[in-house]
C-alpha positions as CSV (number, residue, x, y, z in Angstrom):
1,M,171.0,91.7,103.1
2,S,173.9,93.4,104.9
3,G,175.8,95.9,102.8
4,E,179.1,94.1,103.4
5,I,177.8,90.7,102.0
6,K,176.0,92.4,99.1
7,N,179.3,94.2,98.2
8,E,181.3,90.9,98.5
9,K,178.8,89.1,96.2
10,R,178.9,92.0,93.7
11,L,182.7,91.8,93.6
12,I,182.7,88.0,93.1
13,R,180.1,88.3,90.3
14,Q,182.3,90.9,88.5
15,E,185.4,88.7,88.9
16,I,183.7,85.5,87.6
17,L,182.1,87.3,84.6
18,R,185.5,88.9,83.7
19,D,187.3,85.5,84.0
20,L,184.6,83.7,81.9
21,K,184.7,86.4,79.2
22,N,188.5,86.0,78.9
23,E,188.1,82.3,78.0
24,S,187.5,81.3,74.4
25,Q,184.1,79.7,73.5
26,Q,186.2,76.7,72.3
27,E,187.8,76.3,75.8
28,L,184.4,76.7,77.5
29,Q,182.9,74.1,75.2
30,K,185.7,71.7,76.0
31,K,185.2,72.2,79.7
32,S,181.4,71.8,79.2
33,I,181.9,68.4,77.7
34,G,183.8,67.3,80.8
35,V,181.1,68.6,83.1
36,C,178.4,66.8,81.1
37,E,180.3,63.5,81.2
38,K,180.5,63.7,85.0
39,I,176.8,64.6,85.3
40,I,175.7,61.7,83.1
41,Q,177.7,59.2,85.2
42,L,176.1,60.3,88.5
43,E,173.9,57.8,90.2
44,E,171.3,60.6,90.8
45,F,171.2,61.2,87.0
46,Q,170.9,57.5,86.2
47,K,168.1,56.7,88.6
48,N,165.8,59.8,88.3
49,T,163.0,59.8,85.8
50,V,162.0,63.5,86.1
51,I,165.0,65.8,85.6
52,A,164.9,69.6,85.7
53,G,167.5,71.7,83.8
54,F,168.1,75.0,82.2
55,F,168.8,76.2,78.7
56,P,172.4,77.5,79.0
57,T,173.5,81.1,78.2
58,P,176.8,81.8,76.5
59,Y,178.9,81.9,79.7
60,E,177.3,78.9,81.5
61,V,178.2,75.3,81.2
62,N,176.6,74.0,78.0
63,I,174.5,71.2,79.3
64,L,172.7,70.5,76.1
65,P,174.3,67.0,75.8
66,V,172.9,66.2,79.2
67,L,169.5,67.5,78.2
68,Q,169.6,65.4,75.0
69,K,170.6,62.3,77.1
70,V,167.6,62.8,79.3
71,L,165.3,62.8,76.2
72,Q,167.2,59.8,74.7
73,K,166.7,57.7,77.8
74,K,163.0,58.4,77.7
75,C,162.9,60.3,80.9
76,I,160.9,63.5,81.5
77,L,162.9,66.7,80.9
78,V,161.6,69.9,82.4
79,L,163.2,73.2,81.8
80,S,163.1,76.4,83.8
81,R,160.8,79.3,82.8
82,I,160.7,82.7,84.5
83,N,157.1,83.7,85.4
84,N,157.1,87.1,87.1
85,E,159.4,86.7,90.1
86,N,159.5,82.9,90.1
87,L,160.9,79.9,88.2
88,T,158.4,77.3,87.0
89,F,159.3,74.2,85.1
90,Y,157.7,72.8,82.0
91,R,158.1,69.6,80.2
92,V,159.8,69.6,76.8
93,N,160.0,66.8,74.3
94,T,162.5,68.5,72.0
95,L,165.1,71.3,72.3
96,T,163.8,73.1,69.3
97,H,161.4,75.9,68.6
98,E,158.5,73.4,68.9
99,D,158.9,73.5,72.7
100,L,161.1,76.6,73.3
101,E,160.8,80.4,72.9
102,I,162.7,83.4,73.9
103,G,161.7,84.6,77.4
104,E,161.8,87.7,79.6
105,L,165.6,87.8,80.0
106,Q,166.2,87.0,76.3
107,M,167.0,83.4,77.2
108,K,165.5,80.3,75.7
109,Q,162.8,78.7,77.9
110,P,159.9,76.3,77.4
111,K,156.6,77.6,76.1
112,K,153.7,77.8,78.5
113,T,151.8,75.5,76.3
114,T,153.9,72.5,77.4
115,Q,153.0,70.6,80.6
116,K,153.9,72.3,83.9
117,Y,155.7,70.3,86.6
118,F,155.7,71.1,90.3
119,S,158.7,70.9,92.5
120,N,157.4,67.8,94.3
121,E,157.4,65.9,91.0
122,I,161.1,66.5,90.2
123,G,163.8,64.1,91.3
124,L,166.9,65.9,90.2
125,V,167.5,69.6,89.5
126,L,170.6,70.9,87.6
127,V,171.2,74.4,88.9
128,P,173.3,77.1,87.2
129,G,175.4,79.6,89.1
130,L,178.1,82.2,88.7
131,A,180.0,80.7,91.6
132,F,179.8,77.9,94.1
133,D,181.9,76.8,97.1
134,R,182.8,73.3,98.1
135,H,179.9,73.3,100.5
136,G,177.2,73.9,97.9
137,N,176.7,77.5,98.6
138,R,175.7,79.3,95.4
139,L,176.0,82.7,94.0
140,G,173.6,83.4,91.2
141,R,173.0,86.6,89.2
142,G,171.3,88.3,92.2
143,L,167.7,88.0,91.2
144,G,166.8,85.1,93.6
145,Y,164.9,82.9,91.1
146,Y,166.7,79.7,92.0
147,D,166.8,80.5,95.8
148,R,163.0,80.9,95.8
149,F,162.6,77.7,93.8
150,L,165.1,75.6,95.8
151,Q,163.1,76.5,99.0
152,T,160.1,74.6,97.6
153,L,161.9,71.4,96.9
154,P,161.0,68.3,99.0
155,K,163.8,66.4,100.7
156,H,163.8,63.6,98.1
157,T,164.8,66.0,95.3
158,I,168.5,66.4,94.7
159,A,169.9,69.8,93.6
160,I,173.2,69.7,91.8
161,G,175.1,72.9,91.0
162,V,176.7,73.1,87.5
163,C,179.8,75.2,86.8
164,F,183.4,75.4,85.6
165,E,186.2,74.7,88.0
166,T,187.3,78.3,87.7
167,Q,183.9,79.3,89.3
168,I,184.6,77.4,92.5
169,R,185.5,79.7,95.4
170,Q,186.8,78.9,98.9
171,H,183.8,80.7,100.4
172,I,180.6,82.1,99.0
173,P,179.0,84.7,101.3
174,H,175.5,83.5,102.1
175,E,172.5,84.4,104.2
176,Q,169.5,82.5,105.5
177,F,167.6,82.9,102.2
178,D,170.5,81.5,100.1
179,I,169.8,77.8,99.5
180,P,172.8,75.5,99.0
181,V,172.8,72.6,96.6
182,Q,173.8,69.0,97.6
183,K,176.5,68.6,95.1
184,V,178.5,70.7,92.6
185,V,179.9,69.3,89.4
186,T,182.7,70.8,87.4
187,E,184.9,69.4,84.6
188,D,187.5,68.4,87.2
189,H,185.6,67.5,90.4
190,I,182.4,66.5,92.1
191,Y,182.0,68.4,95.4
192,F,179.6,67.0,98.1
Protein backbone atom coordinates (compact mmCIF):
# COMPACT_ATOMS: atom_id res chain seq x y z
CA MET A 1 0.00 0.00 0.00
CA SER A 2 1.36 3.38 -0.91
CA GLY A 3 2.28 5.62 2.00
CA GLU A 4 -0.04 8.37 0.76
CA ILE A 5 -3.12 6.11 0.63
CA LYS A 6 -2.24 4.52 3.97
CA ASN A 7 -1.99 7.97 5.58
CA GLU A 8 -5.26 9.13 3.98
CA LYS A 9 -7.05 6.04 5.33
CA ARG A 10 -5.57 6.59 8.79
CA LEU A 11 -6.85 10.18 8.84
CA ILE A 12 -10.36 9.15 7.73
CA ARG A 13 -10.45 6.45 10.44
CA GLN A 14 -9.47 8.98 13.10
CA GLU A 15 -12.07 11.47 11.89
CA ILE A 16 -14.88 8.90 11.78
CA LEU A 17 -14.09 7.47 15.21
CA ARG A 18 -13.93 10.98 16.69
CA ASP A 19 -17.29 11.86 15.14
CA LEU A 20 -18.93 8.62 16.34
CA LYS A 21 -17.63 9.07 19.88
CA ASN A 22 -19.12 12.58 19.93
CA GLU A 23 -22.62 11.18 19.30
CA SER A 24 -24.70 9.92 22.20
CA GLN A 25 -25.55 6.23 22.38
CA GLN A 26 -29.22 7.28 22.24
CA GLU A 27 -28.68 9.12 18.95
CA LEU A 28 -26.71 6.21 17.49
CA GLN A 29 -29.48 3.81 18.54
CA LYS A 30 -32.12 6.01 16.90
CA LYS A 31 -30.10 6.07 13.68
CA SER A 32 -29.55 2.30 13.93
CA ILE A 33 -33.30 1.74 13.95
CA GLY A 34 -33.57 3.70 10.69
CA VAL A 35 -30.82 1.62 9.07
CA CYS A 36 -32.45 -1.63 10.22
CA GLU A 37 -35.83 -0.60 8.82
CA LYS A 38 -34.23 0.03 5.41
CA ILE A 39 -32.34 -3.28 5.42
CA ILE A 40 -35.47 -5.29 6.28
CA GLN A 41 -37.33 -3.69 3.35
CA LEU A 42 -34.64 -4.59 0.80
CA GLU A 43 -35.60 -7.18 -1.81
CA GLU A 44 -32.25 -8.88 -1.20
CA PHE A 45 -33.12 -9.30 2.47
CA GLN A 46 -36.62 -10.55 1.71
CA LYS A 47 -35.58 -13.20 -0.82
CA ASN A 48 -32.40 -14.67 0.68
CA THR A 49 -32.56 -17.61 3.06
CA VAL A 50 -28.93 -17.62 4.24
CA ILE A 51 -27.92 -14.22 5.59
CA ALA A 52 -24.52 -13.36 7.05
CA GLY A 53 -24.10 -10.61 9.60
CA PHE A 54 -21.93 -9.39 12.43
CA PHE A 55 -22.43 -8.75 16.11
CA PRO A 56 -22.19 -4.95 16.43
CA THR A 57 -19.62 -3.14 18.52
CA PRO A 58 -20.53 0.08 20.40
CA TYR A 59 -19.86 2.48 17.50
CA GLU A 60 -21.27 0.34 14.70
CA VAL A 61 -24.86 0.27 13.52
CA ASN A 62 -26.78 -1.90 15.97
CA ILE A 63 -28.17 -4.48 13.55
CA LEU A 64 -29.55 -6.75 16.28
CA PRO A 65 -33.17 -6.10 15.13
CA VAL A 66 -32.19 -7.29 11.63
CA LEU A 67 -30.51 -10.40 13.04
CA GLN A 68 -33.61 -11.13 15.14
CA LYS A 69 -35.79 -10.70 12.05
CA VAL A 70 -33.68 -13.27 10.16
CA LEU A 71 -34.26 -15.75 12.97
CA GLN A 72 -37.98 -14.92 13.16
CA LYS A 73 -38.51 -15.53 9.47
CA LYS A 74 -36.92 -18.96 9.88
CA CYS A 75 -33.96 -18.18 7.66
CA ILE A 76 -30.41 -19.24 8.37
CA LEU A 77 -28.36 -16.63 10.23
CA VAL A 78 -24.59 -16.92 10.12
CA LEU A 79 -22.33 -14.56 12.03
CA SER A 80 -18.69 -13.67 11.51
CA ARG A 81 -15.93 -15.20 13.60
CA ILE A 82 -12.25 -14.33 13.44
CA ASN A 83 -10.08 -17.40 12.94
CA ASN A 84 -6.42 -16.42 12.78
CA GLU A 85 -6.25 -13.96 9.86
CA ASN A 86 -9.61 -14.82 8.31
CA LEU A 87 -13.33 -14.42 8.83
CA THR A 88 -15.43 -17.53 8.93
CA PHE A 89 -19.18 -17.71 9.38
CA TYR A 90 -21.08 -19.99 11.72
CA ARG A 91 -24.80 -20.57 12.06
CA VAL A 92 -26.54 -19.29 15.17
CA ASN A 93 -30.05 -20.08 16.34
CA THR A 94 -30.05 -17.50 19.12
CA LEU A 95 -28.23 -14.29 19.94
CA THR A 96 -27.43 -15.46 23.47
CA HIS A 97 -24.53 -17.17 25.23
CA GLU A 98 -25.88 -20.49 23.91
CA ASP A 99 -24.38 -19.71 20.50
CA LEU A 100 -22.06 -16.75 21.21
CA GLU A 101 -18.80 -16.16 23.04
CA ILE A 102 -16.24 -13.36 23.37
CA GLY A 103 -13.62 -13.66 20.62
CA GLU A 104 -10.05 -12.58 19.89
CA LEU A 105 -10.81 -8.86 19.61
CA GLN A 106 -13.14 -8.88 22.64
CA MET A 107 -16.18 -8.93 20.36
CA LYS A 108 -19.10 -11.34 20.49
CA GLN A 109 -18.88 -14.04 17.87
CA PRO A 110 -20.39 -17.48 17.27
CA LYS A 111 -18.93 -20.48 19.02
CA LYS A 112 -16.95 -22.91 16.90
CA THR A 113 -19.33 -25.64 18.00
CA THR A 114 -22.07 -24.24 15.74
CA GLN A 115 -22.31 -25.19 12.05
CA LYS A 116 -19.76 -23.52 9.75
CA TYR A 117 -20.99 -22.01 6.48
CA PHE A 118 -18.87 -21.35 3.42
CA SER A 119 -19.03 -18.23 1.26
CA ASN A 120 -20.74 -20.06 -1.63
CA GLU A 121 -23.65 -20.96 0.70
CA ILE A 122 -24.43 -17.35 1.65
CA GLY A 123 -26.91 -15.22 -0.30
CA LEU A 124 -26.54 -11.88 1.49
CA VAL A 125 -23.73 -10.45 3.62
CA LEU A 126 -24.15 -7.40 5.87
CA VAL A 127 -20.75 -5.73 6.05
CA PRO A 128 -19.66 -3.25 8.74
CA GLY A 129 -17.24 -0.45 7.99
CA LEU A 130 -15.86 2.75 9.44
CA ALA A 131 -16.62 4.57 6.20
CA PHE A 132 -18.04 3.98 2.73
CA ASP A 133 -18.42 6.07 -0.36
CA ARG A 134 -21.41 6.13 -2.71
CA HIS A 135 -19.67 3.64 -5.01
CA GLY A 136 -19.42 0.92 -2.36
CA ASN A 137 -15.76 1.42 -1.52
CA ARG A 138 -15.23 0.52 2.10
CA LEU A 139 -12.82 1.53 4.81
CA GLY A 140 -12.58 -0.97 7.63
CA ARG A 141 -10.38 -1.00 10.68
CA GLY A 142 -7.31 -1.83 8.63
CA LEU A 143 -6.92 -5.52 9.42
CA GLY A 144 -8.28 -6.78 6.08
CA TYR A 145 -10.66 -9.42 7.45
CA TYR A 146 -13.64 -8.38 5.33
CA ASP A 147 -11.56 -7.68 2.21
CA ARG A 148 -10.15 -11.22 2.33
CA PHE A 149 -13.63 -12.65 2.89
CA LEU A 150 -15.35 -10.56 0.20
CA GLN A 151 -12.81 -11.84 -2.35
CA THR A 152 -14.18 -15.36 -1.82
CA LEU A 153 -17.82 -14.53 -2.50
CA PRO A 154 -19.45 -15.94 -5.63
CA LYS A 155 -21.21 -13.54 -8.00
CA HIS A 156 -24.69 -14.50 -6.73
CA THR A 157 -23.91 -13.28 -3.19
CA ILE A 158 -24.82 -9.67 -2.45
CA ALA A 159 -22.64 -7.67 -0.06
CA ILE A 160 -24.33 -4.69 1.59
CA GLY A 161 -22.39 -2.12 3.57
CA VAL A 162 -24.00 -0.94 6.80
CA CYS A 163 -23.17 2.43 8.35
CA PHE A 164 -24.52 5.77 9.53
CA GLU A 165 -24.96 8.63 7.05
CA THR A 166 -22.15 10.52 8.83
CA GLN A 167 -19.80 7.70 7.77
CA ILE A 168 -20.39 8.29 4.05
CA ARG A 169 -17.52 10.09 2.33
CA GLN A 170 -17.22 11.51 -1.18
CA HIS A 171 -14.25 9.26 -1.86
CA ILE A 172 -12.66 6.36 -0.01
CA PRO A 173 -9.09 5.73 -1.11
CA HIS A 174 -8.78 2.16 -2.35
CA GLU A 175 -6.39 -0.26 -3.95
CA GLN A 176 -6.79 -3.52 -5.86
CA PHE A 177 -7.19 -5.63 -2.70
CA ASP A 178 -9.97 -3.38 -1.33
CA ILE A 179 -13.25 -5.05 -2.30
CA PRO A 180 -16.33 -2.84 -2.73
CA VAL A 181 -19.86 -3.78 -1.69
CA GLN A 182 -22.83 -3.66 -4.09
CA LYS A 183 -24.97 -1.40 -1.89
CA VAL A 184 -24.57 0.76 1.20
CA VAL A 185 -27.48 1.34 3.60
CA THR A 186 -27.64 4.25 6.04
CA GLU A 187 -30.53 5.67 8.05
CA ASP A 188 -31.14 8.21 5.26
CA HIS A 189 -30.22 6.52 1.97
CA ILE A 190 -29.55 3.34 0.05
CA TYR A 191 -26.55 3.81 -2.25
CA PHE A 192 -26.07 1.55 -5.30
